[in-house]
C-alpha positions in Angstrom: -0.9 -3.7 31.0 -1.0 -1.7 34.2 -4.3 0.2 35.0 -4.3 3.9 34.3 -2.5 5.7 37.1 -4.8 7.4 39.5 -8.0 6.6 37.6 -10.9 4.2 37.8 -12.3 2.3 34.8 -14.9 5.0 34.2 -12.7 8.1 34.9 -11.5 10.1 31.9 -8.0 9.8 30.7 -6.1 12.9 32.0 -4.4 14.3 29.0 -1.8 17.0 28.1 -1.1 18.2 24.6 2.3 19.7 23.8 2.2 22.2 21.1 -0.7 24.3 19.8 0.2 24.8 16.1 -1.5 22.9 13.2 -1.1 19.6 14.9 -2.2 20.5 18.4 -4.9 23.0 17.5 -6.4 21.4 14.4 -6.1 17.7 15.2 -5.4 16.7 18.7 -7.2 19.1 21.0 -10.6 19.0 19.2 -10.6 15.2 19.0 -9.6 14.9 22.7 -12.1 17.5 23.9 -14.9 15.9 22.0 -14.3 12.4 23.4 -15.9 11.8 26.9 -13.2 9.2 27.6 -10.7 12.0 28.0 -10.2 15.2 29.9 -8.0 17.9 28.3 -6.0 19.0 31.4 -2.9 20.8 30.1 -1.9 22.5 26.9 1.8 23.5 26.4 2.4 26.6 24.3 4.5 29.8 24.9 3.2 31.9 22.0 1.0 34.7 23.4 -1.5 34.5 20.6 -1.8 30.7 20.9 -2.0 31.0 24.7 -5.0 33.3 24.3 -6.7 31.1 21.7 -6.1 27.9 23.7 -7.6 29.5 26.8 -10.6 30.7 24.9 -11.3 27.4 23.3 -10.5 25.2 26.3 -11.1 27.3 29.5 -10.8 24.4 31.9 -7.3 23.4 30.6 -4.2 24.6 32.3 -1.9 26.5 29.8 1.8 26.2 30.6 4.7 27.6 28.6 7.2 24.7 28.6 7.3 20.9 28.7 9.3 21.3 32.0 6.3 23.0 33.5 4.0 20.3 32.1 6.0 17.5 33.7 5.7 19.2 37.1 2.1 18.1 36.9 2.9 14.5 35.7 1.4 13.0 38.8 -2.0 14.3 37.7 -1.8 13.0 34.2 -2.1 9.7 32.3 -1.3 10.7 28.7 0.9 13.1 26.9 0.3 14.0 23.2 3.2 15.4 21.2 2.1 17.8 18.5 5.6 19.3 18.1 8.2 19.2 15.3 9.8 15.8 14.8 13.3 16.8 16.1 11.7 17.2 19.5 9.9 13.9 19.6 12.6 11.7 21.1 13.5 13.8 24.0 9.9 14.7 24.9 8.7 11.2 24.6 11.6 9.8 26.6 10.9 12.3 29.4 7.2 11.4 29.4 8.0 7.7 29.5 10.4 8.3 32.4 7.5 10.0 34.3 5.3 6.9 33.7 3.0 8.5 31.2 1.5 7.0 28.0 2.5 8.8 24.9 1.0 9.7 21.5 3.7 11.0 19.1 2.6 12.8 15.9 4.2 11.7 12.7 6.9 11.6 11.6 7.5 9.3 14.6 11.2 10.3 15.2 14.1 11.3 13.1 15.8 7.9 12.9 14.9 4.2 13.4 17.5 4.0 16.1 15.6 6.6 18.1 12.4 4.7 17.5 13.8 1.4 18.7 15.1 3.2 21.9 11.7 4.7 22.6 9.9 1.4 22.1 12.4 -0.3 24.5 12.0 2.4 27.1 8.2 2.3 26.9 8.2 -1.5 27.3 10.5 -1.3 30.3 8.3 1.4 31.9 5.1 -0.5 31.3 3.5 2.4 29.3 1.9 2.5 25.9 3.5 4.3 23.0 1.6 5.1 19.8 1.9 7.3 16.7 -0.8 9.5 15.2 -1.3 8.0 11.8 -4.6 9.7 11.4 -4.8 9.1 7.6 -5.8 5.5 8.3 -9.2 7.1 9.1 -9.5 9.3 5.9 -12.9 8.7 4.2 -11.3 7.7 0.9 -8.8 5.3 2.5 -11.6 3.6 4.6 -13.7 3.3 1.4 -10.8 1.8 -0.6 -10.0 -0.6 2.3 -13.7 -1.7 2.3 -13.7 -2.2 -1.5 -10.6 -4.3 -1.4 -11.8 -6.4 1.5 -15.0 -7.1 -0.4 -13.1 -8.2 -3.5 -14.7 -5.4 -5.6 -11.6 -4.9 -7.7 -10.6 -8.6 -8.0 -6.9 -9.1 -7.5 -5.3 -5.7 -7.0 -2.2 -5.3 -9.2 -1.3 -1.6 -9.0 -1.9 1.1 -6.4 -1.3 4.8 -7.1 -1.6 7.3 -4.3 -1.0 11.1 -4.5 -1.0 13.8 -1.9 -0.5 17.0 -3.8 -1.5 20.7 -3.5 -0.4 24.1 -4.7 1.4 26.0 -1.9 4.6 27.5 -3.3 4.8 29.9 -0.4 5.3 27.0 2.0 3.7 26.2 5.4 5.0 29.1 7.5 6.3 26.7 10.1 9.1 24.2 10.8 8.2 22.3 7.7 9.7 25.1 5.6 13.2 25.0 7.3 13.8 21.7 8.9 16.6 19.6 7.4 16.1 15.9 6.5 18.2 14.9 9.5 15.7 16.7 11.7 12.7 15.0 10.2 12.1 17.7 7.6 11.1 17.3 4.0 8.0 16.1 2.3 9.0 12.4 2.3 9.4 12.4 6.1 6.2 14.4 6.5 3.6 13.1 4.0 5.6 9.9 3.1 4.9 8.7 6.7 1.2 8.7 5.8 1.3 7.4 2.2 3.7 4.6 2.9 1.8 3.6 6.0 -1.5 3.5 4.0 0.1 1.3 1.4 1.5 -1.1 4.0 -1.9 -1.3 5.7 -3.6 -2.2 2.4 -1.0 -4.6 0.9 1.3 -5.8 3.5 5.1 -5.7 4.1 7.5 -4.2 1.6 9.9 -6.4 -0.2 11.6 -3.7 -2.4 11.6 0.1 -2.4 12.8 2.8 -4.7 12.4 6.5 -4.4 13.2 9.9 -5.9 13.3 13.3 -4.2 13.4 16.8 -5.5 14.2 20.2 -3.9 12.6 23.3 -5.2 13.2 26.2 -2.9 16.1 28.4 -1.7 15.7 28.2 2.0 15.1 24.5 3.0 18.7 23.3 3.5 18.2 20.7 0.8 15.1 19.1 2.3 12.8 17.6 -0.4 9.7 19.5 -1.5 8.6 16.7 -3.9 9.0 12.9 -3.8 8.1 9.7 -5.5 8.2 6.3 -3.9 7.7 2.9 -5.5 7.1 -0.1 -3.3 6.9 -3.8 -4.3 4.9 -5.5 -1.5 5.5 -9.2 -0.6 1.9 -9.7 -1.7 3.0 -8.8 -5.3 1.2 -5.5 -5.4 3.1 -2.5 -6.7 2.4 0.8 -4.9 3.5 4.1 -6.5 3.2 7.1 -4.3 3.6 10.9 -5.1 3.8 13.8 -2.7 4.2 17.4 -3.8 3.4 20.8 -2.2 4.1 22.7 -5.4 1.7 20.9 -7.8 0.1 23.5 -10.2 -2.2 20.7 -11.2 -2.9 17.7 -9.0 -3.3 14.1 -9.9 -5.9 11.6 -8.7 -5.8 10.9 -5.0 -6.1 7.2 -5.6 -6.0 5.2 -8.9 -6.2 1.5 -8.2 -6.2 -1.3 -10.8 -7.4 -4.8 -10.2 -8.1 -7.9 -12.3 -11.9 -7.1 -12.3 -12.2 -3.3 -11.9 -10.5 -0.1 -11.0 -11.1 2.6 -8.5 -10.3 6.3 -9.0 -10.8 9.1 -6.5 -10.0 12.8 -6.8 -9.6 15.3 -4.0 -8.2 15.2 -0.4 -10.1 14.0 2.6 -12.0 17.0 4.2 -11.5 16.4 7.9 -8.5 18.6 8.3 -10.2 21.5 6.5 -13.3 21.0 8.6 -11.5 20.9 11.9 -9.4 24.0 10.9 -12.6 25.8 10.2 -14.0 25.0 13.6 -16.3 22.1 12.9 -16.6 19.8 15.9 -16.1 16.1 15.5 -19.5 15.6 17.0 -21.2 17.6 14.2 -23.5 15.2 12.1 -21.8 16.5 8.9 -18.3 15.8 10.2 -16.4 13.3 7.9 -19.1 13.3 5.3 -17.7 13.8 1.8 -19.7 15.8 -0.8 -20.8 13.8 -3.8 -18.5 15.8 -6.0 -15.6 14.0 -4.3 -16.9 10.5 -4.6 -14.7 8.0 -6.3 -15.8 5.7 -9.1 -15.5 1.9 -9.4 -15.6 -0.2 -12.6 -14.1 -0.3 -16.0 -14.1 2.4 -18.7 -17.5 2.8 -20.1 -19.1 1.3 -17.0 -18.0 3.2 -13.9 -20.2 3.8 -10.9 -19.9 6.4 -8.1 -19.2 4.9 -4.7 -20.6 6.5 -1.6 -17.7 6.9 0.7 -17.4 5.6 4.3 -17.4 8.7 6.5 -14.0 9.9 7.6 -13.4 9.0 11.2 -10.3 10.6 12.9 -12.1 10.4 16.3 -11.7 6.6 16.1 -8.0 7.0 16.8 -8.7 8.3 20.2 -11.6 6.0 20.9 -9.4 3.0 20.1 -6.6 4.4 22.2 -8.9 4.9 25.2 -9.9 1.2 24.9 -6.3 0.1 24.7 -5.2 2.2 27.7 -8.0 0.5 29.7 -6.9 -2.9 28.6 -9.9 -3.4 26.4 -8.3 -3.6 22.9 -5.2 -3.1 20.8 -3.5 0.2 20.2 -4.9 2.0 17.1 -1.3 2.2 15.7 1.7 0.4 17.1 5.1 2.2 17.2 6.6 -0.8 15.4 4.3 -0.2 12.5 5.6 3.4 12.2 9.1 2.0 12.5 8.5 -0.1 9.3 7.5 3.1 7.6 10.5 5.0 8.9 12.9 2.3 7.7 11.5 2.6 4.1 12.0 6.3 4.3 15.6 5.9 5.5 16.4 3.5 2.7 15.1 5.9 0.1 17.0 8.9 1.6 20.1 6.8 1.6 19.9 6.1 -2.1 18.3 9.3 -3.3 
């Protein structure tokens, strides 16, 4: 891989974040600003309130209103992070690649696997790195389950149930409420990109997939507000995944059954909520789950609480920095997100 343009091995990775909504403000900018391997040089947002907030939080960053203004400074950058709606990802990523910049794309990666394949080819031709922000690989509960499975604590895993549910009938108040499926909208594209990715990380490639989608809302152009996915992995494990933003009562986050034991976990990872509340990733309590959220391992009548591995979203950017300096693999490859996207496309085609 080529060395980072205009930097030395010790210099920070000069970074721009496009978008300062939930993705840019809550996830990307706090993680980048807290990592000494990066400098947060440019933030792209045109909304006056967001401009003011970005300038207050990151006074050394240049705030520009458009991606076109950003790319005027491309010679002074190494990395572009896209925290924008999915229908913008292809064009923005392609432009960044054409300027010789490395790219982080938020999920969902792009709106079609054909777009994904094109971006992967362009990045390869340009000699730049392309990755997707699958941050849920660093959820506390997922890291804990991954550790338990790796240690053989459940025996042979036979069934994996995963739910991401909440009660928000009013919607998100952003593009998620209006984007059509063809534009990357709907809960299967949005949360399915996380849940399917987690299942594949745990149990390997998918041999067969089945899904159901539901639409409960007058203003979403038919985009799904609830979805169920069933995956049969080549390993023989069956994954059943639910996602629902209108769940008046939520189910267990994880319910995993093995030949020797089961593991059940309630409640969502707390990193997003902590970051949204202003907690810094450097805070000693960051990523630490309260004991009330601990999962249990064992069989009925003999179940033990399991202290979770701390959540670790900062590891995405730490691993990315190492990869950009030629010192390790990318934290997420674009081809892995393509595998997820193909499953979603198959389900939408049949639903």
